[in-house]
N, CA, C and O of each residue as an XYZ file, in Angstrom:
496
protein
N      -4.300     -4.961    -24.980
C      -3.865     -6.141    -24.280
C      -3.551     -5.768    -22.824
O      -2.935     -4.734    -22.567
N      -3.969     -6.601    -21.886
C      -3.712     -6.353    -20.469
C      -2.352     -6.945    -20.108
O      -2.058     -8.100    -20.416
N      -1.540     -6.140    -19.458
C      -0.221     -6.549    -18.984
C      -0.182     -6.397    -17.474
O      -0.971     -5.654    -16.890
N       0.746     -7.111    -16.850
C       0.890     -7.009    -15.412
C       2.340     -6.864    -14.999
O       3.246     -7.402    -15.636
N       2.539     -6.128    -13.923
C       3.855     -5.967    -13.311
C       3.677     -6.014    -11.805
O       2.574     -5.827    -11.293
N       4.766     -6.264    -11.106
C       4.678     -6.269     -9.654
C       5.984     -5.810     -9.030
O       7.038     -5.790     -9.666
N       5.874     -5.445     -7.775
C       7.030     -5.099     -6.962
C       6.754     -5.585     -5.547
O       5.637     -5.990     -5.226
N       7.753     -5.543     -4.727
C       7.574     -5.914     -3.323
C       8.278     -4.871     -2.464
O       9.212     -4.200     -2.903
N       7.807     -4.758     -1.241
C       8.423     -3.839     -0.290
C       8.118     -4.333      1.119
O       7.133     -5.035      1.351
N       8.967     -3.960      2.036
C       8.798     -4.320      3.438
C       8.630     -3.043      4.240
O       9.390     -2.088      4.072
N       7.637     -3.030      5.106
C       7.443     -1.848      5.944
C       6.714     -2.243      7.221
O       6.131     -3.323      7.324
N       6.765     -1.341      8.182
C       6.121     -1.560      9.475
C       4.913     -0.646      9.612
O       4.808      0.377      8.936
N       4.006     -1.034     10.500
C       2.833     -0.219     10.791
C       2.171     -0.718     12.059
O       2.492     -1.795     12.560
N       1.252      0.067     12.567
C       0.355     -0.389     13.629
C      -0.988      0.288     13.426
O      -1.092      1.308     12.744
N      -2.010     -0.293     14.026
C      -3.354      0.268     13.939
C      -3.594      1.111     15.192
O      -3.343      0.670     16.313
N      -4.080      2.320     14.980
C      -4.340      3.219     16.083
C      -5.380      4.234     15.645
O      -5.247      4.849     14.586
N      -6.413      4.411     16.454
C      -7.395      5.464     16.226
C      -7.099      6.543     17.262
O      -7.435      6.378     18.435
N      -6.468      7.658     16.840
C      -6.024      8.677     17.798
C      -7.135      9.237     18.685
O      -6.856      9.690     19.795
N      -8.367      9.218     18.231
C      -9.472      9.766     19.027
C      -9.861      8.838     20.180
O     -10.604      9.244     21.073
N      -9.370      7.602     20.169
C      -9.750      6.634     21.198
C      -8.702      6.547     22.305
O      -7.535      6.889     22.111
N      -9.147      6.083     23.463
C      -8.232      5.809     24.571
C      -7.401      4.571     24.242
O      -7.782      3.762     23.396
N      -6.278      4.437     24.910
C      -5.381      3.294     24.685
C      -6.116      1.976     24.881
O      -5.947      1.056     24.081
N      -6.935      1.866     25.937
C      -7.652      0.614     26.210
C      -8.592      0.239     25.066
O      -8.701     -0.936     24.715
N      -9.269      1.225     24.483
C     -10.182      0.937     23.368
C      -9.391      0.513     22.131
O      -9.806     -0.400     21.416
N      -8.259      1.165     21.872
C      -7.405      0.757     20.757
C      -6.922     -0.680     20.939
O      -6.963     -1.476     20.000
N      -6.468     -1.010     22.139
C      -5.992     -2.379     22.410
C      -7.112     -3.397     22.242
O      -6.907     -4.460     21.655
N      -8.299     -3.073     22.757
C      -9.434     -3.994     22.663
C      -9.892     -4.164     21.215
O     -10.260     -5.266     20.808
N      -9.871     -3.101     20.451
C     -10.348     -3.150     19.069
C      -9.335     -3.795     18.124
O      -9.697     -4.642     17.308
N      -8.075     -3.397     18.234
C      -7.069     -3.821     17.261
C      -6.179     -4.967     17.733
O      -5.422     -5.520     16.936
N      -6.253     -5.333     19.003
C      -5.481     -6.468     19.511
C      -3.993     -6.341     19.218
O      -3.375     -5.315     19.503
N      -3.424     -7.403     18.641
C      -1.984     -7.430     18.365
C      -1.554     -6.384     17.347
O      -0.375     -6.039     17.274
N      -2.490     -5.881     16.568
C      -2.146     -4.860     15.561
C      -1.975     -3.479     16.177
O      -1.523     -2.553     15.503
N      -2.335     -3.327     17.468
C      -2.106     -2.056     18.157
C      -0.849     -2.184     18.997
O      -0.716     -3.110     19.797
N       0.054     -1.265     18.815
C       1.291     -1.219     19.574
C       1.940      0.109     19.262
O       1.769      0.635     18.163
N       2.670      0.654     20.189
C       3.326      1.929     19.892
C       4.514      1.751     18.966
O       5.013      2.735     18.419
N       4.980      0.526     18.775
C       6.124      0.280     17.895
C       5.706     -0.328     16.560
O       6.302     -0.030     15.525
N       4.703     -1.162     16.583
C       4.217     -1.763     15.352
C       4.860     -3.095     15.034
O       5.593     -3.669     15.840
N       4.567     -3.565     13.847
C       5.089     -4.827     13.342
C       5.249     -4.667     11.838
O       4.734     -3.713     11.255
N       5.956     -5.592     11.211
C       6.243     -5.445      9.792
C       5.655     -6.537      8.925
O       5.281     -7.610      9.398
N       5.586     -6.231      7.650
C       5.128     -7.183      6.635
C       5.988     -7.035      5.393
O       6.577     -5.985      5.138
N       6.043     -8.113      4.633
C       6.626     -8.085      3.300
C       5.456     -8.070      2.327
O       4.798     -9.089      2.123
N       5.202     -6.920      1.733
C       4.068     -6.735      0.833
C       4.471     -7.047     -0.600
O       5.630     -6.897     -0.988
N       3.496     -7.482     -1.368
C       3.686     -7.678     -2.812
C       2.556     -6.936     -3.516
O       1.377     -7.190     -3.269
N       2.941     -6.012     -4.399
C       1.988     -5.168     -5.110
C       1.972     -5.560     -6.578
O       3.005     -5.535     -7.246
N       0.791     -5.923     -7.079
C       0.621     -6.285     -8.486
C      -0.287     -5.251     -9.154
O      -1.260     -4.777     -8.567
N       0.056     -4.921    -10.387
C      -0.752     -3.990    -11.172
C      -0.999     -4.595    -12.543
O      -0.076     -5.083    -13.196
N      -2.248     -4.558    -12.971
C      -2.601     -4.935    -14.340
C      -3.115     -3.688    -15.036
O      -3.872     -2.910    -14.456
N      -2.699     -3.501    -16.287
C      -3.013     -2.283    -17.021
C      -3.137     -2.583    -18.500
O      -2.671     -3.615    -18.985
N      -3.771     -1.667    -19.207
C      -3.882     -1.775    -20.664
C      -2.571     -1.280    -21.262
O      -2.140     -0.153    -21.017
N      -1.961     -2.136    -22.039
C      -0.677     -1.786    -22.625
C      -0.856     -0.848    -23.812
O      -1.683     -1.080    -24.693
N      -0.070      0.203    -23.810
C       0.024      1.145    -24.923
C       1.513      1.433    -25.111
O       2.349      0.853    -24.418
N       1.836      2.300    -26.018
C       3.239      2.612    -26.281
C       3.917      3.143    -25.017
O       3.452      4.105    -24.407
N       5.014      2.506    -24.639
C       5.835      2.886    -23.473
C       5.133      2.704    -22.124
O       5.689      3.088    -21.095
N       3.946      2.139    -22.104
C       3.213      2.000    -20.847
C       3.947      1.098    -19.863
O       4.039      1.414    -18.676
N       4.463     -0.011    -20.346
C       5.116     -0.965    -19.453
C       6.303     -0.325    -18.732
O       6.448     -0.490    -17.520
N       7.137      0.390    -19.447
C       8.301      1.021    -18.813
C       7.858      2.131    -17.855
O       8.486      2.334    -16.816
N       6.791      2.844    -18.191
C       6.291      3.896    -17.315
C       5.715      3.312    -16.025
O       5.946      3.848    -14.941
N       4.971      2.222    -16.143
C       4.423      1.563    -14.947
C       5.559      1.015    -14.097
O       5.495      1.087    -12.869
N       6.588      0.474    -14.716
C       7.728     -0.043    -13.956
C       8.413      1.082    -13.186
O       8.812      0.883    -12.038
N       8.556      2.239    -13.784
C       9.150      3.388    -13.089
C       8.297      3.794    -11.886
O       8.825      4.114    -10.820
N       6.983      3.777    -12.066
C       6.082      4.129    -10.965
C       6.195      3.107     -9.835
O       6.227      3.476     -8.661
N       6.254      1.832    -10.189
C       6.419      0.800     -9.160
C       7.737      0.982     -8.416
O       7.797      0.802     -7.200
N       8.786      1.337     -9.138
C      10.080      1.589     -8.494
C       9.989      2.773     -7.531
O      10.570      2.737     -6.447
N       9.259      3.824     -7.926
C       9.072      4.974     -7.044
C       8.281      4.599     -5.791
O       8.623      5.016     -4.684
N       7.218      3.808     -5.975
C       6.435      3.357     -4.823
C       7.284      2.519     -3.883
O       7.205      2.669     -2.664
N       8.096      1.635     -4.452
C       8.965      0.810     -3.613
C       9.932      1.682     -2.831
O      10.119      1.478     -1.632
N      10.542      2.644     -3.491
C      11.475      3.549     -2.822
C      10.773      4.329     -1.710
O      11.344      4.553     -0.643
N       9.543      4.734     -1.969
C       8.770      5.521     -1.011
C       8.366      4.712      0.226
O       8.338      5.249      1.333
N       8.051      3.416      0.042
C       7.482      2.617      1.128
C       8.448      1.615      1.759
O       8.281      1.247      2.922
N       9.439      1.176      1.017
C      10.312      0.096      1.488
C      11.121      0.509      2.718
O      11.757      1.563      2.743
N      11.078     -0.349      3.729
C      11.797     -0.170      4.987
C      11.412      1.119      5.706
O      12.244      1.770      6.338
N      10.142      1.470      5.594
C       9.607      2.633      6.294
C       8.630      2.160      7.367
O       8.086      1.058      7.296
N       8.427      3.009      8.347
C       7.349      2.792      9.313
C       6.223      3.703      8.867
O       6.312      4.922      9.016
N       5.167      3.125      8.325
C       4.116      3.902      7.678
C       3.525      4.969      8.592
O       3.282      6.092      8.149
N       3.291      4.636      9.859
C       2.665      5.584     10.778
C       3.524      6.830     11.005
O       2.997      7.910     11.272
N       4.831      6.681     10.899
C       5.726      7.788     11.207
C       6.350      8.431      9.963
O       6.595      9.637      9.943
N       6.603      7.628      8.933
C       7.367      8.116      7.780
C       6.515      8.604      6.613
O       6.998      9.379      5.787
N       5.264      8.171      6.528
C       4.387      8.554      5.418
C       3.265      9.419      6.003
O       2.424      8.932      6.758
N       3.265     10.699      5.648
C       2.327     11.638      6.284
C       0.864     11.209      6.146
O       0.064     11.449      7.050
N       0.510     10.583      5.031
C      -0.868     10.126      4.822
C      -1.333      9.208      5.958
O      -2.493      9.265      6.367
N      -0.433      8.368      6.465
C      -0.813      7.382      7.478
C      -0.673      7.902      8.905
O      -0.820      7.142      9.863
N      -0.394      9.169      9.045
C      -0.447      9.755     10.374
C      -1.890     10.052     10.760
O      -2.200     10.237     11.937
N      -2.778     10.099      9.752
C      -4.205     10.340     10.007
C      -5.091      9.203      9.499
O      -6.286      9.175      9.790
N      -4.521      8.278      8.751
C      -5.269      7.156      8.181
C      -4.661      5.860      8.696
O      -3.446      5.675      8.623
N      -5.481      4.973      9.210
C      -4.981      3.693      9.737
C      -4.422      2.880      8.567
O      -5.129      2.656      7.585
N      -3.161      2.434      8.657
C      -2.531      1.732      7.534
C      -2.924      0.251      7.430
O      -2.093     -0.644      7.585
N      -4.205      0.026      7.165
C      -4.668     -1.332      6.886
C      -4.209     -1.712      5.476
O      -3.764     -0.854      4.714
N      -4.315     -2.964      5.142
C      -3.966     -3.405      3.794
C      -4.817     -2.674      2.763
O      -4.327     -2.276      1.706
N      -6.104     -2.502      3.087
C      -7.007     -1.791      2.177
C      -6.558     -0.345      1.967
O      -6.533      0.146      0.839
N      -6.207      0.327      3.055
C      -5.802      1.728      2.947
C      -4.441      1.887      2.262
O      -4.210      2.880      1.571
N      -3.553      0.931      2.447
C      -2.260      0.972      1.743
C      -2.489      0.792      0.246
O      -1.862      1.475     -0.563
N      -3.385     -0.124     -0.128
C      -3.705     -0.327     -1.554
C      -4.336      0.931     -2.144
O      -4.003      1.324     -3.262
N      -5.240      1.561     -1.404
C      -5.858      2.803     -1.880
C      -4.807      3.908     -2.031
O      -4.852      4.688     -2.982
N      -3.878      3.966     -1.103
C      -2.783      4.942     -1.194
C      -1.956      4.695     -2.455
O      -1.623      5.639     -3.171
N      -1.622      3.428     -2.731
C      -0.854      3.093     -3.937
C      -1.622      3.486     -5.194
O      -1.046      4.051     -6.124
N      -2.922      3.189     -5.224
C      -3.729      3.561     -6.379
C      -3.738      5.080     -6.584
O      -3.601      5.562     -7.708
N      -3.900      5.816     -5.502
C      -3.913      7.278     -5.589
C      -2.580      7.792     -6.139
O      -2.565      8.689     -6.982
N      -1.477      7.239     -5.675
C      -0.146      7.665     -6.140
C       0.031      7.314     -7.622
O       0.560      8.120     -8.388
N      -0.402      6.129     -8.024
C      -0.280      5.713     -9.429
C      -1.093      6.636    -10.324
O      -0.605      7.091    -11.359
N      -2.326      6.913     -9.932
C      -3.187      7.779    -10.737
C      -2.664      9.211    -10.790
O      -2.837      9.902    -11.794
N      -2.030      9.650     -9.717
C      -1.434     10.983     -9.709
C      -0.231     11.047    -10.653
O      -0.077     12.007    -11.408
N       0.615     10.021    -10.602
C       1.838     10.010    -11.405
C       1.585      9.715    -12.880
O       2.345     10.153    -13.743
N       0.522      8.977    -13.168
C       0.240      8.603    -14.562
C      -1.267      8.492    -14.788
O      -1.782      7.386    -14.953
N      -1.975      9.605    -14.798
C      -3.430      9.558    -14.946
C      -3.897      9.013    -16.291
O      -5.053      8.610    -16.421
N      -3.036      8.992    -17.273
C      -3.396      8.529    -18.614
C      -3.323      7.002    -18.766
O      -3.813      6.453    -19.753
N      -2.711      6.317    -17.788
C      -2.598      4.857    -17.880
C      -3.892      4.228    -17.374
O      -4.394      4.589    -16.310
N      -4.421      3.291    -18.140
C      -5.668      2.626    -17.764
C      -5.349      1.415    -16.885
O      -4.988      0.343    -17.371
N      -5.495      1.624    -15.576
C      -5.247      0.569    -14.593
C      -6.496     -0.298    -14.500
O      -7.598      0.212    -14.299
N      -6.324     -1.601    -14.645
C      -7.448     -2.542    -14.562
C      -7.553     -3.183    -13.178
O      -8.647     -3.516    -12.721
N      -6.401     -3.354    -12.511
C      -6.393     -4.080    -11.241
C      -5.176     -3.669    -10.426
O      -4.079     -3.505    -10.958
N      -5.389     -3.508     -9.138
C      -4.296     -3.361     -8.176
C      -4.558     -4.393     -7.099
O      -5.644     -4.440     -6.520
N      -3.566     -5.212     -6.837
C      -3.696     -6.240     -5.797
C      -2.496     -6.097     -4.862
O      -1.349     -6.086     -5.308
N      -2.775     -5.986     -3.556
C      -1.722     -5.866     -2.562
C      -1.818     -7.038     -1.599
O      -2.824     -7.223     -0.915
N      -0.752     -7.823     -1.562
C      -0.658     -8.960     -0.644
C       0.067     -8.533      0.620
O       1.164     -7.978      0.557
N      -0.544     -8.790      1.762
C       0.134     -8.632      3.051
C       0.767     -9.970      3.440
O       1.854    -10.017      4.015
N       0.072    -11.036      3.117
C       0.537    -12.422      3.285
C      -0.014    -13.196      2.099
O      -0.892    -12.701      1.393
N       0.487    -14.401      1.872
C      -0.064    -15.176      0.743
C      -1.568    -15.435      0.851
O      -2.239    -15.614     -0.165
N      -2.099    -15.456      2.081
C      -3.531    -15.720      2.262
C      -4.322    -14.467      2.668
O      -5.478    -14.567      3.079
N      -3.692    -13.290      2.551
C      -4.367    -12.041      2.915
C      -3.978    -10.956      1.924
O      -2.821    -10.541      1.854
N      -4.975    -10.499      1.151
C      -4.724     -9.461      0.166
C      -5.988     -8.653     -0.057
O      -7.082     -9.031      0.361
N      -5.799     -7.519     -0.734
C      -6.922     -6.677     -1.148
C      -6.765     -6.451     -2.647
O      -5.658     -6.371     -3.179
N      -7.909     -6.350     -3.302
C      -7.913     -6.182     -4.753
C      -8.806     -4.998     -5.092
O      -9.962     -4.940     -4.674
N      -8.262     -4.058     -5.851
C      -9.011     -2.898     -6.326
C      -9.171     -3.024     -7.832
O      -8.193     -3.239     -8.548
N     -10.385     -2.893     -8.307
C     -10.647     -2.976     -9.750
C     -11.195     -1.659    -10.232
O     -11.486     -1.508    -11.418
C-alpha cells in the first residue's frame, strides 16, 4: 500500500553560477540573483510503499531533513549548494539523495517539493 507524509521548511537561497561574471548572473537569473538571496516556505511530500515501521522511519527522516534545511541559507549553510545552484529541482534531488542515503531499503514512489502552490517539482 502506498502511504504519504509531508513536512515543511523555510529557507533562503539565490541563484549564482560562480564561473560567470556578475553581469551575466544578473542577466540570466534576474531577481533570483542577489548576494543576499530570498526565502521560500517549501512543502516536501513523500509517497512510499508501506512496510513494517516504514511510516515512523520516513517521519524521522522528514524531521531530520526539516532540521537540516529549516531557517538556513542554502548557499552558505549547506555545503552541497556551495557548488550546486539551489533551484527547486536541485533541492528536491538533494532531498531524494539524503532520503536514499538514510533509508536505502524504503521504496520511495514519489517526492514532490513545492516552492509555491503553483510551482513544484516531482521526482518519481
